[in-house]
C-alpha positions as CSV (number, residue, x, y, z in Angstrom):
1,M,4.2,-16.7,22.1
2,R,3.1,-18.8,19.0
3,I,-0.3,-17.6,17.8
4,A,-2.4,-19.5,15.3
5,I,-4.8,-17.1,13.6
6,V,-7.8,-18.9,12.1
7,A,-10.0,-17.0,9.7
8,A,-12.0,-17.2,6.4
9,E,-10.5,-14.2,4.6
10,I,-7.2,-12.5,3.9
11,T,-6.3,-9.6,1.7
12,P,-5.5,-9.5,-1.1
13,W,-6.2,-13.1,-2.1
14,A,-9.6,-13.8,-0.5
15,K,-11.5,-10.6,0.4
16,V,-15.2,-10.0,1.0
17,G,-15.0,-7.3,3.7
18,G,-13.0,-5.7,6.4
19,L,-12.1,-9.1,8.0
20,A,-9.7,-9.7,5.1
21,D,-7.8,-6.4,5.9
22,V,-7.5,-7.4,9.5
23,I,-6.1,-10.8,8.8
24,G,-3.7,-9.3,6.2
25,A,-2.2,-6.9,8.7
26,L,-2.6,-8.3,12.3
27,P,-0.1,-11.2,11.8
28,R,2.6,-8.8,10.7
29,A,2.0,-6.6,13.7
30,Y,2.2,-9.7,16.0
31,A,5.5,-10.6,14.5
32,E,6.8,-7.0,14.8
33,A,5.8,-7.1,18.5
34,G,7.9,-10.2,19.1
35,A,5.3,-13.0,18.8
36,D,5.4,-16.0,16.4
37,P,2.2,-15.9,14.3
38,V,0.9,-18.3,11.7
39,V,-2.4,-18.0,9.8
40,I,-4.8,-20.9,9.0
41,L,-7.2,-20.3,6.0
42,P,-9.5,-22.2,3.7
43,G,-7.7,-23.3,0.6
44,Y,-9.8,-21.3,-1.8
45,R,-9.1,-21.8,-5.5
46,S,-8.0,-18.1,-5.8
47,I,-5.3,-18.5,-3.1
48,I,-4.1,-21.9,-4.3
49,E,-3.7,-20.7,-7.8
50,A,-2.0,-17.4,-6.7
51,L,0.4,-18.7,-4.1
52,K,0.9,-22.4,-5.1
53,P,1.4,-23.6,-1.5
54,R,3.3,-26.8,-0.9
55,P,1.9,-29.8,1.1
56,V,2.8,-30.1,4.7
57,G,2.4,-33.7,6.0
58,P,0.1,-36.4,4.7
59,P,-3.5,-36.1,3.8
60,M,-5.9,-36.0,6.8
61,T,-9.6,-36.4,7.5
62,V,-12.1,-34.9,9.9
63,P,-15.6,-36.3,10.6
64,F,-18.8,-34.7,9.4
65,G,-21.7,-36.7,10.6
66,T,-21.3,-40.3,9.5
67,S,-18.9,-39.4,6.7
68,V,-15.4,-37.9,6.6
69,E,-14.0,-34.9,4.8
70,R,-10.6,-35.2,3.3
71,F,-8.0,-32.4,3.1
72,T,-4.3,-31.6,2.9
73,V,-2.5,-28.9,4.8
74,T,-0.4,-26.8,2.5
75,R,1.8,-23.8,3.2
76,A,3.1,-20.6,1.6
77,D,4.5,-17.4,2.9
78,G,2.5,-14.2,2.8
79,N,4.3,-10.9,3.6
80,G,6.8,-12.9,5.7
81,V,4.1,-14.7,7.8
82,P,3.5,-18.5,7.3
83,L,0.1,-19.2,5.8
84,Y,-1.4,-22.6,6.2
85,F,-4.3,-23.7,4.0
86,I,-7.0,-26.4,4.5
87,D,-6.9,-27.6,1.0
88,A,-10.2,-29.5,0.6
89,P,-11.2,-29.1,-3.1
90,A,-14.7,-30.5,-2.4
91,C,-15.3,-27.6,-0.1
92,F,-13.2,-24.7,-1.4
93,G,-12.3,-25.5,-5.0
94,R,-14.8,-22.9,-6.3
95,D,-14.7,-19.5,-7.8
96,G,-16.4,-17.7,-4.9
97,I,-15.6,-17.3,-1.2
98,Y,-19.0,-17.6,0.6
99,G,-21.0,-17.8,-2.6
100,E,-21.4,-16.5,-6.2
101,R,-23.5,-13.8,-7.8
102,G,-24.8,-12.7,-4.4
103,I,-26.1,-16.1,-3.4
104,D,-24.5,-18.1,-0.6
105,Y,-23.3,-21.6,-1.3
106,P,-26.0,-24.0,0.1
107,D,-23.4,-26.2,1.8
108,N,-21.7,-23.4,3.8
109,F,-22.4,-25.3,7.0
110,R,-20.5,-28.3,5.8
111,R,-17.7,-26.1,4.3
112,Y,-17.0,-24.1,7.5
113,V,-17.5,-26.9,10.0
114,T,-15.0,-28.9,8.0
115,F,-12.6,-25.9,7.9
116,G,-12.8,-25.3,11.6
117,R,-12.3,-28.9,12.6
118,A,-9.5,-29.2,10.1
119,A,-7.8,-26.0,11.4
120,A,-8.0,-27.3,15.0
121,L,-6.5,-30.6,14.0
122,A,-3.8,-29.0,11.9
123,A,-2.9,-26.8,14.9
124,A,-2.6,-29.8,17.2
125,E,-0.6,-31.8,14.6
126,L,1.7,-29.2,13.1
127,M,1.8,-25.9,15.0
128,H,1.3,-26.5,18.8
129,P,0.3,-22.9,19.4
130,D,0.2,-21.1,22.7
131,V,-2.9,-19.2,21.5
132,M,-5.6,-20.0,18.9
133,H,-7.0,-16.6,17.8
134,V,-10.2,-17.5,15.9
135,H,-12.2,-14.9,13.9
136,D,-15.9,-14.8,13.2
137,W,-18.4,-17.6,12.7
138,H,-16.8,-19.1,9.7
139,A,-13.9,-20.2,11.8
140,A,-15.8,-20.7,15.1
141,M,-15.8,-24.5,14.8
142,A,-12.0,-24.5,15.3
143,L,-12.5,-23.1,18.8
144,I,-15.6,-25.3,19.5
145,A,-13.7,-28.4,18.4
146,M,-10.6,-27.7,20.5
147,R,-12.8,-27.4,23.6
148,A,-15.7,-29.8,23.0
149,D,-14.0,-32.7,21.1
150,P,-12.4,-34.9,23.7
151,A,-9.3,-35.8,21.6
152,L,-8.6,-32.3,20.5
153,R,-9.4,-30.9,24.0
154,E,-6.6,-33.0,25.5
155,R,-4.1,-32.1,22.8
156,L,-4.8,-28.4,23.0
157,R,-5.6,-28.1,26.7
158,D,-2.7,-25.7,27.4
159,T,-3.6,-23.5,24.3
160,L,-5.4,-20.3,25.0
161,A,-8.7,-20.1,23.0
162,I,-9.5,-16.6,21.9
163,F,-12.6,-15.6,19.8
164,T,-12.9,-12.3,18.0
165,L,-16.2,-11.3,16.5
166,H,-16.2,-8.7,13.8
167,N,-19.9,-8.3,13.0
168,L,-22.6,-9.7,15.3
169,A,-25.1,-9.5,12.5
170,F,-23.7,-12.7,11.0
171,Q,-23.5,-15.6,13.6
172,G,-23.6,-18.9,11.7
173,I,-27.1,-20.0,12.7
174,F,-28.3,-23.4,11.4
175,E,-31.1,-25.8,12.0
176,A,-31.1,-28.1,15.1
177,R,-31.5,-31.2,12.9
178,D,-27.9,-30.6,11.7
179,F,-26.4,-30.8,15.1
180,P,-25.3,-34.5,14.7
181,L,-23.1,-33.4,11.8
182,L,-20.9,-31.6,14.3
183,N,-19.9,-34.9,16.0
184,L,-20.2,-33.5,19.5
185,D,-21.7,-34.8,22.6
186,P,-25.5,-34.0,22.7
187,S,-24.9,-32.0,25.9
188,Y,-23.4,-29.2,23.8
189,F,-26.7,-28.6,22.2
190,S,-27.9,-26.7,25.2
191,V,-28.5,-23.1,26.3
192,D,-25.0,-23.1,27.9
193,F,-23.3,-23.8,24.6
194,L,-24.5,-23.9,21.0
195,E,-28.3,-23.9,21.3
196,F,-30.0,-20.6,20.4
197,W,-33.8,-20.4,20.2
198,G,-33.9,-24.0,19.2
199,R,-31.2,-23.7,16.5
200,I,-27.4,-24.1,16.3
201,N,-25.4,-20.9,16.7
202,L,-21.7,-21.4,16.0
203,M,-20.7,-17.9,17.1
204,K,-22.5,-18.4,20.4
205,G,-20.7,-21.7,20.9
206,A,-17.3,-20.2,20.4
207,I,-18.1,-17.3,22.8
208,M,-19.2,-19.7,25.5
209,L,-16.2,-22.0,25.1
210,A,-13.5,-19.3,24.7
211,D,-11.1,-18.3,27.4
212,G,-11.6,-14.8,26.1
213,T,-13.8,-13.0,23.6
214,S,-13.1,-9.7,21.9
215,T,-14.6,-7.4,19.4
216,V,-13.1,-4.7,17.3
217,S,-13.7,-1.5,19.3
218,P,-14.5,-0.6,22.9
219,S,-17.7,1.2,22.1
220,Y,-19.0,-1.7,20.0
221,A,-18.3,-4.0,22.9
222,Q,-20.5,-1.9,25.1
223,E,-23.2,-1.6,22.6
224,I,-23.6,-5.2,21.8
225,A,-23.5,-6.3,25.4
226,H,-26.2,-3.9,26.5
227,D,-28.4,-2.9,23.5
228,P,-30.8,-5.6,22.3
229,E,-31.1,-3.9,18.9
230,L,-27.4,-4.3,18.3
231,G,-26.8,-7.5,20.3
232,F,-28.9,-9.6,17.9
233,G,-29.9,-11.9,20.7
234,L,-26.5,-12.4,22.2
235,E,-26.3,-9.4,24.4
236,G,-27.0,-11.5,27.5
237,V,-24.3,-14.0,26.5
238,L,-21.7,-11.3,26.0
239,S,-22.5,-9.4,29.2
240,S,-22.2,-12.7,31.1
241,R,-18.6,-13.0,30.0
242,G,-17.7,-10.1,32.3
243,D,-14.0,-9.0,32.0
244,R,-13.4,-11.9,29.6
245,F,-15.2,-9.9,26.9
246,V,-13.3,-6.8,25.7
247,G,-13.2,-4.4,22.9
248,I,-9.8,-3.8,21.2
249,L,-9.8,-1.3,18.4
250,N,-8.7,-2.6,15.0
251,G,-5.7,-0.9,13.3
252,A,-5.2,0.7,9.9
253,D,-2.7,-0.8,7.5
254,Y,-0.5,2.2,6.8
255,S,1.7,0.2,4.5
256,E,-1.2,0.4,2.0
257,W,-3.1,3.5,3.2
258,D,-0.7,6.4,3.4
259,P,-0.6,9.3,0.9
260,A,3.1,9.7,1.4
261,H,3.8,6.6,-0.6
262,D,0.5,5.6,-2.2
263,M,1.2,4.7,-5.8
264,M,-2.6,4.6,-6.6
265,I,-3.1,8.3,-6.2
266,P,-2.0,10.9,-8.7
267,Y,0.1,13.0,-6.3
268,R,1.8,12.1,-3.1
269,Y,1.6,14.2,0.0
270,S,2.0,14.1,3.8
271,R,1.4,16.0,7.0
272,S,4.7,17.9,6.6
273,D,4.0,18.7,2.9
274,P,0.2,18.6,2.2
275,S,0.4,20.5,-1.1
276,G,-0.4,17.4,-3.2
277,K,-3.8,17.1,-1.5
278,Q,-5.3,20.0,-3.5
279,R,-3.9,18.6,-6.7
280,C,-5.6,15.2,-5.9
281,I,-8.9,17.0,-5.2
282,R,-8.6,18.8,-8.6
283,A,-7.8,15.4,-10.3
284,L,-10.8,13.7,-8.7
285,R,-13.2,16.5,-9.8
286,D,-11.9,16.0,-13.3
287,E,-12.3,12.3,-13.2
288,F,-15.9,12.6,-12.1
289,Q,-16.6,15.6,-14.4
290,L,-17.5,17.9,-11.6
291,P,-16.9,21.7,-11.9
292,Q,-13.6,22.9,-10.5
293,D,-15.0,25.0,-7.6
294,T,-12.6,25.3,-4.7
295,S,-15.2,27.2,-2.7
296,R,-17.2,24.0,-2.2
297,P,-15.9,21.2,-0.1
298,L,-15.8,17.8,-1.9
299,I,-17.3,15.0,0.2
300,G,-16.3,11.5,-0.5
301,M,-18.1,8.3,0.4
302,I,-17.0,4.7,-0.1
303,T,-19.5,2.2,1.1
304,R,-21.8,-0.8,0.7
305,L,-25.2,0.6,0.0
306,T,-27.0,-1.1,2.9
307,T,-29.0,0.1,5.9
308,Q,-26.1,-0.9,8.2
309,K,-24.0,1.7,6.4
310,G,-26.7,4.4,6.7
311,T,-27.8,4.4,3.1
312,D,-31.4,5.1,4.1
313,L,-30.3,8.0,6.2
314,L,-28.3,9.4,3.3
315,M,-31.3,9.1,1.0
316,D,-33.5,11.0,3.4
317,A,-30.9,13.8,3.7
318,M,-29.9,13.9,0.1
319,E,-32.3,16.6,-1.1
320,A,-31.3,18.9,1.7
321,L,-27.6,18.3,1.1
322,M,-28.0,19.1,-2.6
323,K,-29.3,22.5,-1.7
324,V,-26.1,23.6,0.2
325,D,-22.7,24.5,-1.2
326,L,-20.9,21.2,-1.6
327,Q,-20.0,18.5,-4.1
328,M,-20.1,14.8,-3.4
329,V,-18.5,11.7,-4.9
330,I,-19.9,8.2,-4.0
331,L,-18.4,4.8,-4.7
332,G,-20.5,1.9,-3.7
333,N,-23.0,-0.9,-4.6
334,G,-25.6,-3.0,-2.8
335,D,-29.3,-2.3,-2.5
336,G,-30.8,-1.9,-6.0
337,A,-33.3,0.8,-4.9
338,A,-30.5,2.8,-3.3
339,E,-28.3,2.5,-6.4
340,E,-31.2,3.7,-8.6
341,F,-32.0,6.6,-6.2
342,L,-28.4,7.9,-6.2
343,L,-28.1,7.6,-10.0
344,R,-31.3,9.6,-10.5
345,T,-30.1,12.2,-8.0
346,A,-26.8,12.5,-9.8
347,E,-28.6,13.1,-13.1
348,R,-30.6,15.9,-11.4
349,Y,-27.6,17.5,-9.8
350,P,-24.7,16.8,-12.2
351,D,-22.6,19.7,-10.8
352,R,-22.9,18.5,-7.2
353,L,-23.1,14.7,-7.1
354,A,-21.3,11.9,-9.0
355,I,-21.7,8.2,-8.3
356,R,-19.8,5.1,-9.4
357,I,-21.7,1.8,-8.9
358,G,-19.3,-1.1,-7.9
359,F,-16.1,-1.3,-6.1
360,D,-12.7,-0.3,-7.4
361,N,-9.8,-0.4,-4.9
362,A,-7.6,2.1,-6.8
363,L,-10.5,4.5,-7.1
364,A,-11.1,4.1,-3.4
365,H,-7.6,5.4,-2.8
366,R,-8.2,8.3,-5.2
367,I,-11.4,9.3,-3.4
368,Q,-9.6,9.3,-0.1
369,A,-6.8,11.4,-1.5
370,G,-9.2,13.7,-3.4
371,S,-11.8,14.5,-0.7
372,D,-12.0,17.3,1.8
373,I,-14.7,15.5,3.9
374,F,-15.5,11.8,4.3
375,L,-19.0,10.6,5.1
376,M,-19.9,7.5,7.2
377,P,-23.5,7.7,8.6
378,S,-23.6,4.1,9.7
379,R,-26.5,2.7,11.7
380,F,-23.9,0.5,13.4
381,E,-20.2,0.1,12.8
382,P,-18.2,-2.5,14.7
383,C,-15.0,-0.7,14.0
384,G,-14.7,0.8,10.6
385,L,-11.5,1.2,8.7
386,T,-12.3,3.8,6.0
387,Q,-12.6,6.6,8.6
388,M,-9.1,5.7,9.8
389,Y,-7.9,5.9,6.2
390,A,-9.7,9.2,5.7
391,L,-7.8,10.7,8.7
392,R,-4.5,9.5,7.3
393,Y,-5.3,11.3,4.0
394,G,-6.2,14.6,5.7
395,N,-9.9,14.2,5.4
396,A,-12.4,15.4,8.0
397,P,-14.8,12.4,8.7
398,V,-18.4,13.1,9.3
399,V,-19.7,10.0,11.2
400,R,-22.5,8.8,13.3
401,A,-21.2,8.2,16.8
402,T,-21.5,4.5,17.0
403,G,-19.0,1.6,17.5
404,G,-15.5,2.3,16.3
405,L,-16.6,5.5,14.7
406,R,-17.2,6.9,18.2
407,D,-13.7,5.6,19.3
408,T,-11.8,7.2,16.4
409,V,-13.5,10.5,15.5
410,V,-13.6,13.4,17.9
411,E,-15.8,16.4,17.3
412,F,-13.7,19.4,16.2
413,N,-13.9,22.4,18.5
414,P,-12.9,25.6,16.7
415,E,-12.3,27.4,20.0
416,T,-9.7,25.0,21.3
417,G,-8.5,23.6,18.0
418,E,-9.0,20.0,19.3
419,G,-10.8,17.2,17.4
420,N,-10.4,15.5,14.0
421,G,-13.9,15.4,12.5
422,F,-17.7,15.8,13.1
423,R,-20.1,13.4,14.8
424,F,-23.9,13.1,15.2
425,E,-25.7,10.9,17.7
426,E,-29.3,10.4,16.6
427,Y,-30.1,8.3,13.6
428,R,-32.0,11.0,11.8
429,A,-31.5,12.8,8.5
430,E,-31.6,16.2,10.3
431,A,-28.7,15.1,12.5
432,L,-26.6,14.0,9.6
433,F,-27.3,17.3,7.8
434,S,-26.4,19.3,10.8
435,A,-23.0,17.6,11.1
436,C,-22.3,18.2,7.4
437,A,-23.3,21.8,7.9
438,R,-20.8,22.2,10.8
439,A,-18.1,20.7,8.6
440,I,-18.9,23.1,5.7
441,E,-18.8,26.0,8.1
442,I,-15.3,25.1,9.3
443,F,-14.2,24.5,5.7
444,H,-14.9,28.2,5.0
445,N,-12.6,29.2,7.9
446,P,-9.1,28.6,6.5
447,D,-7.2,28.7,9.7
448,A,-9.5,26.3,11.5
449,W,-9.6,24.0,8.5
450,R,-5.8,23.8,8.4
451,R,-5.8,22.9,12.1
452,L,-8.5,20.3,11.6
453,M,-6.5,18.8,8.7
454,D,-3.3,18.7,10.8
455,N,-5.2,16.9,13.6
456,A,-6.5,14.4,11.1
457,F,-3.0,13.7,9.7
458,A,-1.7,13.3,13.3
459,A,-4.2,10.5,14.2
460,D,-2.4,7.2,14.7
461,F,-4.4,4.0,14.6
462,S,-1.5,1.6,13.6
463,W,-1.7,-2.1,14.1
464,T,1.3,-1.9,16.3
465,R,-0.9,-0.5,19.1
466,A,-3.6,-3.1,18.5
467,A,-1.2,-6.1,18.5
468,R,0.3,-4.9,21.8
469,E,-3.1,-4.7,23.4
470,Y,-3.9,-8.2,22.3
471,L,-0.6,-9.6,23.5
472,N,-1.0,-7.9,26.9
473,W,-4.5,-9.4,27.2
474,F,-3.3,-12.8,26.2
475,A,-0.6,-12.6,28.9
476,R,-3.3,-11.8,31.5
477,L,-5.5,-14.7,30.4
478,R,-2.8,-17.4,30.2
479,P,-2.4,-18.0,33.9
480,E,-6.1,-18.7,34.2
481,R,-5.9,-21.1,31.3
482,T,-3.0,-22.9,32.8
483,E,-4.9,-23.2,36.1
484,R,-8.0,-24.6,34.4
485,A,-5.9,-27.0,32.3
486,S,-4.1,-28.5,35.3
487,A,-7.3,-28.8,37.4
């Protein structure tokens, strides 16, 4: 099964969020499961300079309104998987991915419509895939073009069209006046396809035209199909897809996130020999100039400081948390008011709280290795990866039971010894504090804590499992695609 994966990010060369981690790991898992994957990406300057891909075929063009956009398909290998790039310097020859200095590029509509159309054309010309697996709104035009453009529709009619949405909060919504720039029949600007409250919605168009749509955890799939607050206006669209809309839990890339061979942490350790964990905790306290007090659990948090990630909830609970016996290390950036609040709190409680503003991948590894407890109080969380990493590093996650957090963290029961962390349901500071208090109570019970750590180490959320789920789903959908194509 040849699978063409179309996406706007890939780690380590073009990363903004968790999508990059998925695209960095999923193709390898597909290959290990026996499939034949390729990845199609924008030719960002950072990737072109790093990988120096070679041209494949002659220059090509795609329409954009009354003009054309020129590009060349280039190729390099990334971790043993072929990477194809839409090398269009006018669109992607820039320093940023989606923008610079926190401001989106004003021509992102043109950039990602061009990318999607070019990716669909490249697939038809060069790859002839059995499956087009398209991710998030930046790539949505690839799926829209392969089903709504008559020429591409014919050439890719036997190809299964799969759309995976990673975060419904970002849908690719643009003004109706720009619809002619898509070069589609006007009938596609309707409620059955791309029209959304009088505007263009690229994500909606991809969902409506896909043979199957997935999201990144079973719980998130249920939430966004039935909860208007989390569905962002598309809950009816998603629920109408029936069994063609599924949730498949993302995986964790254990080739990077595993304390047994992580070269970014000061001491290696594993489930069979966890002794290095305590040395990592001591090292992290030294790094952040926190007192060496093993009677207090050290809570780690690596996050964007946004309301999606529960920053407002953390701020509401912080004063109460600082009154109990714990220490906390936070790595994050985002909302300026949240940054200032946490910095001021750290000044008031220097023996309990330390914060580093920004993002540092190596430090993120050291925090995972050097924490006893890992905090993720998200308002919503499509999947989440850092709680999976925390479990691998023997941390006890404290999470709000939403999306992928609900699917990966099970409340620890000291009577049965089952569970791998602590959850709270209500989005309230009191509920967050209560979950932290339960974690601290278990921390002071050495036998229960050892059992909890062992359960955390034992959790397996590898990409091998996720890839097999996708491939089995594709196999179920392909007969329907073949029947529709021959009709």
